[in-house]
Backbone as CSV, one residue per row, in Angstrom:
resi,resn,N_x,N_y,N_z,CA_x,CA_y,CA_z,C_x,C_y,C_z
1,MET,-10.943,117.438,-136.009,-10.359,116.380,-136.813,-11.344,116.015,-137.914
2,ALA,-11.041,116.324,-139.115,-11.898,115.998,-140.252,-11.508,114.630,-140.787
3,THR,-12.501,113.778,-140.949,-12.247,112.447,-141.467,-13.426,112.030,-142.334
4,GLY,-13.169,111.186,-143.295,-14.216,110.712,-144.179,-14.865,109.431,-143.685
5,HIS,-14.555,109.018,-142.473,-15.117,107.779,-141.937,-16.626,107.910,-141.794
6,PRO,-17.392,106.936,-142.271,-18.856,107.064,-142.245,-19.456,107.085,-140.839
7,TYR,-18.734,106.580,-139.844,-19.283,106.546,-138.492,-18.687,107.634,-137.595
8,TYR,-17.903,108.535,-138.132,-17.346,109.616,-137.323,-18.231,110.844,-137.484
9,ASP,-18.998,111.148,-136.430,-19.930,112.276,-136.449,-19.995,112.869,-135.034
10,PRO,-18.948,113.578,-134.607,-18.919,114.072,-133.220,-19.979,115.121,-132.904
11,THR,-20.569,115.747,-133.898,-21.609,116.743,-133.655,-23.001,116.122,-133.625
12,GLY,-23.167,114.942,-134.186,-24.467,114.283,-134.217,-25.357,114.754,-135.347
13,SER,-24.798,115.443,-136.326,-25.612,115.973,-137.422,-26.139,114.880,-138.352
14,ARG,-25.399,113.788,-138.546,-25.834,112.712,-139.437,-26.636,111.637,-138.732
15,HIS,-26.235,111.275,-137.518,-26.836,110.128,-136.834,-27.719,110.523,-135.655
16,GLY,-27.881,111.796,-135.373,-28.743,112.229,-134.283,-28.059,112.307,-132.928
17,LEU,-27.009,111.561,-132.747,-26.199,111.554,-131.524,-24.750,111.677,-131.941
18,PRO,-23.901,112.215,-131.082,-22.478,112.141,-131.406,-22.099,110.676,-131.624
19,THR,-21.473,110.397,-132.745,-21.188,109.017,-133.134,-19.717,108.864,-133.449
20,TYR,-19.152,107.759,-132.960,-17.732,107.476,-133.162,-17.570,106.060,-133.687
21,PRO,-16.544,105.815,-134.505,-16.257,104.447,-134.912,-15.662,103.669,-133.736
22,TRP,-15.652,102.372,-133.876,-15.090,101.496,-132.846,-13.672,101.933,-132.484
23,GLY,-13.422,102.219,-131.205,-12.088,102.571,-130.728,-11.691,104.021,-130.904
24,TRP,-12.603,104.897,-131.366,-12.233,106.290,-131.627,-12.842,107.280,-130.661
25,VAL,-13.422,106.863,-129.578,-14.097,107.784,-128.668,-13.084,108.759,-128.092
26,GLY,-13.306,110.051,-128.346,-12.353,111.072,-127.931,-12.521,111.526,-126.485
27,ASP,-13.723,111.399,-125.916,-13.995,111.884,-124.570,-13.749,110.759,-123.556
28,PRO,-12.800,110.926,-122.633,-12.520,109.860,-121.661,-13.635,109.674,-120.638
29,ASP,-14.637,110.564,-120.619,-15.737,110.450,-119.669,-16.845,109.525,-120.180
30,LEU,-16.807,109.104,-121.436,-17.844,108.257,-122.016,-17.526,106.785,-121.784
31,ARG,-18.554,106.040,-121.363,-18.413,104.609,-121.100,-19.662,103.874,-121.588
32,THR,-19.503,102.589,-121.914,-20.652,101.744,-122.226,-21.278,101.284,-120.913
33,LYS,-22.457,100.706,-121.008,-23.151,100.198,-119.824,-22.314,99.129,-119.120
34,ALA,-21.701,98.246,-119.898,-20.877,97.184,-119.315,-19.655,97.757,-118.603
35,GLN,-19.045,98.771,-119.173,-17.878,99.393,-118.535,-18.271,100.069,-117.226
36,LEU,-19.419,100.752,-117.220,-19.884,101.386,-115.984,-20.178,100.339,-114.919
37,ARG,-20.819,99.246,-115.317,-21.147,98.189,-114.354,-19.878,97.571,-113.773
38,ALA,-18.855,97.403,-114.599,-17.583,96.852,-114.119,-16.928,97.782,-113.104
39,GLU,-17.225,99.073,-113.189,-16.696,100.049,-112.236,-17.617,100.229,-111.033
40,GLY,-18.706,99.442,-110.972,-19.630,99.537,-109.851,-20.594,100.705,-109.965
41,LEU,-20.857,101.164,-111.183,-21.745,102.302,-111.403,-22.989,101.870,-112.173
42,SER,-24.058,102.645,-112.019,-25.337,102.341,-112.643,-25.703,103.429,-113.651
43,ILE,-26.440,103.044,-114.707,-26.892,104.019,-115.697,-28.299,104.504,-115.381
44,ALA,-28.839,104.158,-114.220,-30.212,104.514,-113.864,-30.440,106.011,-114.035
45,GLY,-31.383,106.370,-114.884,-31.746,107.759,-115.092,-30.857,108.528,-116.053
46,LEU,-29.788,107.906,-116.536,-28.888,108.618,-117.452,-29.419,108.569,-118.881
47,GLU,-29.203,109.651,-119.600,-29.533,109.666,-121.019,-28.301,109.276,-121.821
48,VAL,-28.528,108.722,-122.995,-27.421,108.339,-123.872,-26.726,109.616,-124.334
49,ALA,-25.408,109.680,-124.127,-24.645,110.877,-124.488,-24.044,110.772,-125.885
50,ALA,-23.733,109.560,-126.320,-23.119,109.342,-127.625,-23.286,107.869,-127.980
51,GLN,-22.739,107.484,-129.112,-22.787,106.080,-129.505,-21.550,105.697,-130.292
52,ILE,-21.288,104.378,-130.277,-20.224,103.804,-131.098,-20.925,103.028,-132.202
53,MET,-20.426,103.116,-133.420,-20.970,102.357,-134.547,-19.852,101.552,-135.199
54,TRP,-20.187,100.337,-135.619,-19.219,99.531,-136.343,-19.946,98.527,-137.231
55,ARG,-19.244,98.086,-138.260,-19.775,97.089,-139.178,-19.644,95.705,-138.571
56,SER,-20.677,94.890,-138.779,-20.660,93.549,-138.223,-21.505,92.627,-139.086
57,ASN,-21.066,91.417,-139.235,-21.832,90.413,-139.973,-22.663,89.552,-139.035
58,ARG,-22.694,89.920,-137.780,-23.427,89.142,-136.789,-24.920,89.147,-137.125
59,ALA,-25.550,87.996,-136.962,-26.963,87.876,-137.297,-27.810,88.764,-136.388
60,GLY,-28.887,89.295,-136.945,-29.827,90.076,-136.165,-29.554,91.560,-136.142
61,ASN,-28.467,92.002,-136.746,-28.213,93.447,-136.745,-28.882,94.090,-137.951
62,ARG,-28.973,95.395,-137.914,-29.676,96.128,-138.969,-28.665,96.628,-139.997
63,ASN,-28.796,96.190,-141.217,-27.950,96.635,-142.337,-26.464,96.390,-142.108
64,GLY,-26.125,95.410,-141.308,-24.719,95.110,-141.063,-24.014,96.117,-140.184
65,VAL,-24.752,96.958,-139.455,-24.161,97.972,-138.582,-24.663,97.748,-137.164
66,ARG,-23.753,97.752,-136.220,-24.114,97.624,-134.805,-23.769,98.908,-134.071
67,THR,-24.480,99.149,-132.978,-24.232,100.347,-132.178,-24.142,99.977,-130.704
68,ALA,-23.462,100.819,-129.951,-23.406,100.692,-128.493,-23.582,102.085,-127.915
69,ALA,-24.482,102.196,-126.951,-24.748,103.488,-126.321,-23.616,103.839,-125.353
70,LEU,-23.302,105.117,-125.288,-22.283,105.624,-124.378,-22.927,106.590,-123.389
71,TYR,-22.508,106.491,-122.128,-23.044,107.321,-121.058,-21.903,108.075,-120.386
72,ARG,-22.241,109.169,-119.709,-21.239,109.960,-118.991,-20.930,109.311,-117.648
73,ARG,-19.662,108.978,-117.439,-19.237,108.369,-116.180,-19.417,109.335,-115.023
74,SER,-19.179,110.613,-115.266,-19.255,111.614,-114.200,-20.670,111.761,-113.641
75,LEU,-21.697,111.367,-114.404,-23.082,111.485,-113.949,-23.637,110.179,-113.385
76,ALA,-22.918,109.082,-113.549,-23.401,107.782,-113.088,-23.348,107.693,-111.564
77,ARG,-24.296,106.918,-111.021,-24.368,106.729,-109.569,-23.883,105.334,-109.199
78,PRO,-23.452,105.144,-107.951,-23.059,103.800,-107.521,-24.252,102.844,-107.563
79,VAL,-23.978,101.585,-107.848,-25.010,100.563,-107.859,-25.491,100.348,-106.423
80,ARG,-26.801,100.233,-106.250,-27.329,99.977,-104.910,-26.943,98.570,-104.473
81,PRO,-26.574,98.393,-103.213,-26.224,97.050,-102.744,-27.461,96.151,-102.694
82,LEU,-27.243,94.846,-102.830,-28.351,93.892,-102.759,-28.863,93.798,-101.331
83,THR,-30.163,93.591,-101.207,-30.732,93.355,-99.886,-30.436,91.908,-99.496
84,PRO,-30.525,91.565,-98.198,-30.308,90.168,-97.807,-31.247,89.194,-98.513
85,ALA,-32.500,89.599,-98.741,-33.447,88.721,-99.437,-33.013,88.491,-100.883
86,GLN,-32.497,89.524,-101.556,-32.016,89.365,-102.927,-30.804,88.449,-102.971
87,GLU,-29.905,88.592,-101.994,-28.726,87.721,-101.944,-29.133,86.266,-101.768
88,ARG,-30.121,86.012,-100.878,-30.590,84.635,-100.670,-31.225,84.084,-101.941
89,ALA,-32.029,84.894,-102.622,-32.682,84.443,-103.853,-31.655,84.110,-104.931
90,LEU,-30.616,84.932,-105.060,-29.561,84.647,-106.046,-28.803,83.379,-105.696
91,ALA,-28.546,83.159,-104.402,-27.848,81.947,-103.975,-28.684,80.703,-104.288
92,ARG,-29.999,80.774,-104.048,-30.869,79.636,-104.361,-30.909,79.373,-105.862
93,ALA,-30.968,80.439,-106.664,-31.003,80.276,-108.120,-29.706,79.655,-108.622
94,GLU,-28.580,80.085,-108.068,-27.293,79.527,-108.488,-27.182,78.056,-108.088
95,LEU,-27.672,77.714,-106.906,-27.657,76.316,-106.476,-28.509,75.467,-107.405
96,ALA,-29.650,75.990,-107.834,-30.528,75.244,-108.741,-29.841,74.981,-110.077
97,ARG,-29.008,75.883,-110.537,-28.300,75.693,-111.804,-27.253,74.583,-111.711
98,HIS,-26.800,74.270,-110.514,-25.767,73.256,-110.306,-26.343,71.920,-109.843
99,THR,-27.644,71.840,-109.601,-28.263,70.651,-109.020,-29.018,69.860,-110.073
100,CYS,-28.786,68.538,-110.092,-29.490,67.642,-111.019,-30.963,67.589,-110.634
101,ARG,-31.839,67.701,-111.642,-33.280,67.667,-111.377,-33.758,66.290,-110.955
102,ASP,-33.088,65.221,-111.408,-33.558,63.865,-111.123,-33.047,63.326,-109.792
103,CYS,-31.728,63.382,-109.581,-31.165,62.751,-108.389,-30.767,63.739,-107.296
104,GLY,-30.702,65.035,-107.621,-30.384,66.026,-106.602,-28.900,66.222,-106.339
105,ARG,-28.054,65.569,-107.121,-26.610,65.729,-106.934,-26.188,67.147,-107.316
106,VAL,-25.332,67.744,-106.512,-24.844,69.090,-106.777,-23.487,68.978,-107.473
107,TRP,-23.362,69.607,-108.628,-22.137,69.589,-109.410,-21.390,70.899,-109.214
108,GLU,-20.092,70.907,-109.496,-19.303,72.134,-109.347,-19.423,73.054,-110.550
109,PHE,-20.116,72.636,-111.590,-20.339,73.456,-112.775,-21.838,73.534,-113.042
110,CYS,-22.247,74.501,-113.833,-23.660,74.650,-114.182,-24.072,73.541,-115.135
111,LEU,-25.185,72.904,-114.849,-25.692,71.858,-115.726,-26.436,72.500,-116.892
112,PRO,-26.206,72.013,-118.108,-26.832,72.647,-119.275,-28.326,72.363,-119.362
113,THR,-29.061,73.318,-119.890,-30.495,73.122,-120.084,-30.770,72.167,-121.240
114,SER,-29.772,71.948,-122.090,-29.973,71.065,-123.237,-30.264,69.622,-122.808
115,ASN,-29.818,69.229,-121.628,-30.153,67.887,-121.141,-31.082,67.987,-119.933
116,ASP,-31.852,69.063,-119.873,-32.868,69.284,-118.845,-32.270,69.349,-117.439
117,ARG,-31.045,69.901,-117.355,-30.345,70.074,-116.071,-30.231,68.761,-115.292
118,CYS,-29.875,67.708,-116.011,-29.657,66.409,-115.383,-28.165,66.080,-115.408
119,CYS,-27.772,65.031,-114.710,-26.371,64.633,-114.652,-25.833,64.424,-116.063
120,PRO,-24.585,64.813,-116.325,-24.024,64.705,-117.676,-23.992,63.279,-118.225
121,ASP,-23.672,62.312,-117.380,-23.582,60.928,-117.844,-24.809,60.117,-117.451
122,GLY,-25.826,60.763,-116.995,-27.032,60.068,-116.543,-26.943,59.814,-115.044
123,CYS,-28.042,59.829,-114.394,-28.052,59.679,-112.934,-27.717,58.267,-112.494
124,ALA,-27.912,57.267,-113.356,-27.646,55.881,-112.970,-26.157,55.637,-112.771
125,THR,-25.294,56.412,-113.426,-23.858,56.177,-113.284,-23.309,56.744,-111.981
126,PHE,-24.104,57.538,-111.295,-23.656,58.123,-110.038,-23.982,57.160,-108.912
127,GLU,-22.956,56.805,-108.158,-23.159,55.909,-107.026,-23.075,56.718,-105.743
128,ALA,-24.038,56.513,-104.888,-24.048,57.217,-103.610,-22.895,56.704,-102.745
129,PRO,-22.275,57.577,-101.953,-21.192,57.123,-101.072,-21.736,56.191,-99.999
130,GLU,-20.889,55.297,-99.568,-21.310,54.351,-98.551,-21.479,55.057,-97.213
131,ALA,-22.286,54.469,-96.363,-22.590,55.073,-95.065,-21.337,55.185,-94.210
132,ASP,-20.411,54.194,-94.302,-19.179,54.233,-93.518,-18.305,55.413,-93.930
133,ALA,-18.261,55.728,-95.219,-17.445,56.830,-95.691,-17.998,58.168,-95.166
134,LEU,-19.319,58.249,-95.055,-19.908,59.467,-94.525,-19.619,59.611,-93.035
135,ALA,-19.607,58.499,-92.317,-19.337,58.557,-90.875,-17.881,58.985,-90.618
136,VAL,-16.963,58.507,-91.452,-15.553,58.869,-91.286,-15.352,60.341,-91.608
137,ALA,-16.042,60.849,-92.637,-15.897,62.241,-93.028,-16.429,63.185,-91.962
138,ALA,-17.430,62.740,-91.207,-18.030,63.606,-90.189,-17.215,63.594,-88.959
């Protein structure tokens, strides 16, 4: 398929790697890192097989062009399961993100770092439940 698109280079002669524009990847075996992770696969040890290129005005990119590496799905390995210690550490970290640093109240959403992980309306507005209510709940 001959095309004049600046990011279409399936042989890799211009960009060093086979390069495709956004949405034009011809090989169904190519995936991004995020796509592989969503399928439960790891890129550990894999070399980049191709890339996607597209124009973007997003800050921090080089010359207004962004790239995403593509890997072969057929060569990817399953992600190793977490050890029990890793699971406990992740659970503690997640609990810390939901816990107020000042009063210790646990919220159902992550507290933002912009207010130093404290209660959204301030800790003084939170009233502790009465002892009788706790006895009835137990």
